[in-house]
C-alpha positions in Angstrom: -35.0 -61.6 49.8 -31.4 -61.5 50.8 -31.2 -57.8 50.1 -34.2 -57.2 52.4 -32.6 -59.1 55.2 -29.3 -57.3 54.7 -31.1 -53.9 54.6 -32.9 -54.7 57.9 -29.6 -55.8 59.5 -27.9 -52.6 58.4 -30.8 -50.5 59.8 -30.5 -52.4 63.1 -26.8 -51.7 63.3 -27.2 -48.1 62.5 -29.9 -47.7 65.2 -27.6 -49.4 67.8 -24.7 -47.0 66.8 -26.9 -44.0 67.1 -28.2 -45.2 70.5 -24.7 -45.8 71.8 -23.6 -42.3 70.6 -26.6 -40.7 72.3 -25.9 -42.6 75.5 -22.3 -41.5 75.5 -23.2 -37.8 74.9 -25.8 -37.9 77.7 -23.3 -39.4 80.1 -20.6 -36.9 79.2 -23.1 -34.1 79.8 -24.0 -35.5 83.2 -20.4 -35.9 84.2 -19.6 -32.4 83.0 -22.4 -31.0 85.1 -21.3 -32.9 88.2 -17.6 -31.8 87.7 -18.8 -28.1 87.4 -20.9 -28.4 90.5 -18.0 -29.9 92.4 -15.7 -27.1 91.3 -18.3 -24.4 92.2 -19.1 -25.7 95.6 -16.1 -27.6 97.2 -17.2 -30.1 99.8 -15.6 -32.1 102.5 -13.0 -33.5 100.3 -11.1 -30.2 100.2 -10.7 -30.2 104.0 -9.3 -33.7 104.0 -6.9 -32.8 101.1 -5.6 -29.8 103.0 -5.0 -31.9 106.1 -3.2 -34.6 104.0 -0.9 -32.0 102.4 -0.2 -30.4 105.7 0.8 -33.8 107.3 3.0 -34.5 104.2 4.8 -31.2 104.5 5.4 -31.8 108.2 6.7 -35.3 107.6 9.0 -34.1 104.9 10.3 -31.3 107.1 10.9 -33.8 109.9 12.8 -36.3 107.7 15.0 -33.7 106.0 15.9 -32.0 109.3 16.7 -35.3 111.0 14.1 -35.1 113.7 12.3 -38.1 112.1 14.2 -41.0 110.7 17.2 -40.4 112.9 20.7 -39.4 112.0 
């Protein structure tokens, strides 16, 4: 009787591990597809990123030249 209960518990654990593995693989595939879609078709985030980098370069130029930050 104890062996039967142990066997049932082992089967349940194996099924849970297989389910977790399948879930992780499915999630990884979805994330991969989403990442590929974002790379292929850049959206509004790219424009904001370019504006941010431009503002950062202007700020660094102003600080190093002494126009900003005062000398």
